[in-house]
C-alpha positions in Angstrom: -14.8 -8.3 14.2 -11.6 -6.5 14.9 -8.8 -8.6 13.3 -11.3 -11.1 11.8 -9.5 -10.6 8.4 -6.2 -12.0 9.7 -5.4 -15.3 8.2 -4.0 -17.1 5.2 -5.9 -18.2 2.1 -4.6 -20.3 -0.7 -5.2 -19.4 -4.3 -6.0 -22.1 -6.9 -2.4 -22.0 -8.1 -1.1 -22.6 -4.5 0.0 -19.1 -3.8 -0.5 -18.2 -0.1 -2.3 -14.9 0.4 -2.8 -12.9 3.6 -6.3 -11.7 4.4 -9.3 -13.9 4.6 -11.4 -11.0 3.2 -8.7 -9.8 0.9 -6.1 -7.1 1.6 -5.5 -3.4 0.9 -2.6 -1.0 0.9 -2.0 2.8 0.8 -0.1 4.3 -2.1 0.5 7.6 -0.4 1.8 10.5 -2.6 3.3 13.6 -1.2 3.6 16.7 -3.4 2.9 16.9 -7.1 4.6 17.0 -10.5 8.3 16.1 -10.6 8.7 16.6 -6.8 6.0 13.9 -6.0 7.2 11.2 -3.6 5.6 8.0 -2.5 5.9 6.3 0.9 7.6 2.9 0.5 7.9 0.2 3.2 10.9 -2.2 3.3 9.1 -5.2 4.7 10.6 -7.0 7.7 12.1 -10.4 6.7 9.6 -12.3 8.8 6.6 -11.0 6.9 5.1 -12.4 3.7 7.5 -11.7 0.9 9.8 -10.1 3.5 12.8 -8.1 2.4 11.0 -6.6 -0.5 9.7 -3.0 -0.8 6.0 -2.3 -1.0 3.3 0.0 0.5 1.8 -0.2 4.0 -1.2 -2.5 4.0 -2.8 -5.6 5.4 -5.8 -7.8 5.8 -9.3 -6.3 5.4 -11.6 -6.9 8.4 -15.2 -7.9 7.6 -16.6 -4.5 8.7 -14.1 -2.4 6.7 -13.8 -0.9 3.3 -10.4 -1.2 1.5 -9.8 2.5 2.1 -10.5 2.1 5.9 -8.1 -0.8 6.0 -5.3 1.0 4.1 -5.6 4.0 6.4 -5.7 1.8 9.5 -2.6 -0.2 8.4 -0.7 3.0 7.6 -1.4 4.2 11.2 -0.3 0.9 12.6 2.8 0.4 10.4 4.0 4.0 9.8 2.2 6.2 12.4 0.6 8.2 9.6 -1.9 10.8 10.7 -5.0 9.9 8.6 -6.3 13.5 9.0 -3.3 14.6 6.8 -4.3 12.2 4.0 -6.9 12.5 1.3 -8.0 9.3 -0.5 -8.5 10.0 -4.3 -8.7 6.5 -5.9 -9.4 2.9 -5.0 -9.0 0.0 -7.3 -8.4 -3.8 -7.3 -4.8 -4.2 -8.4 -4.4 -8.0 -7.8 -7.1 -10.5 -8.1 -7.5 -14.3 -7.6 -10.7 -16.2 -7.3 -12.2 -15.3 -3.9 -9.4 -12.8 -3.0 -8.4 -9.3 -4.0 -5.7 -6.8 -3.2 -7.0 -3.2 -3.4 -4.6 -0.3 -3.9 -5.8 2.9 -2.3 -4.2 6.1 -3.7 -4.0 9.0 -1.4 -2.4 12.4 -1.3 -0.7 14.6 1.3 0.8 18.0 0.8 4.4 17.0 1.8 6.2 14.0 3.1 4.8 13.2 6.6 6.8 12.2 9.6 6.7 8.4 9.8 7.7 5.8 12.5 8.2 2.2 11.5 6.7 -0.6 13.5 8.1 -4.2 13.7 6.7 -5.0 10.3 9.2 -2.7 8.6 12.9 -2.6 8.2 12.6 1.0 6.9 10.2 3.5 5.6 11.3 5.9 2.9 9.7 8.7 0.7 11.0 8.1 -2.8 10.4 9.8 -6.2 7.8 8.0 -8.3 10.1 7.4 -11.2 12.6 5.6 -8.9 10.1 2.8 -7.9 11.3 0.3 -10.6 14.9 0.4 -9.1 13.7 -1.1 -5.8 13.4 -4.9 -5.1 9.6 -4.6 -5.0 7.1 -7.1 -3.6 6.3 -9.3 -6.6 2.5 -8.4 -6.7 3.3 -4.7 -6.3 5.9 -5.0 -9.1 3.3 -6.7 -11.4 0.8 -4.0 -10.8 3.2 -1.0 -10.8 2.4 0.2 -14.4 -1.3 0.4 -13.6 -0.7 2.0 -10.1 1.6 4.6 -11.6 -0.8 5.4 -14.5 -3.7 5.9 -12.0 -1.4 7.9 -9.6 -0.1 10.2 -12.4 -3.7 11.6 -12.9 -3.5 12.9 -9.3 0.1 14.2 -9.2 -0.1 16.7 -12.1 0.5 20.2 -10.7 -2.7 22.3 -10.5 -2.8 26.0 -11.5 
């Protein structure tokens, strides 16, 4: 079962998609209000849509939930400590017949130390409002308004 989600599928329009059971990624927010930052991954050029910026993520294995996948991938790709992360929202942000990408929104108190693996050129904590200035993965860019709207609910400062 471990790794049984790895593999390509082809959407009806010919788009190649990674993850035979779909895929999921972690939109990890550190802090709140105007100081909130999100962890971005500059994808290695050899990966699907390489050279673009996105969030850590990957193929869902048959025994996993999207949140489990997103956390596992953030450990593998960024060395994130999952004990420092609280998942607050999960939703399908990209959908094709028989394939979905699920964005998992999670919070941490402050930017965590990260270490990139070979799937990343760079990892960077960036202000939420600067996301549109990056060369984003096309599907991430297409879902950005929805992702940010859902994320903003969780980044308001609490009294």
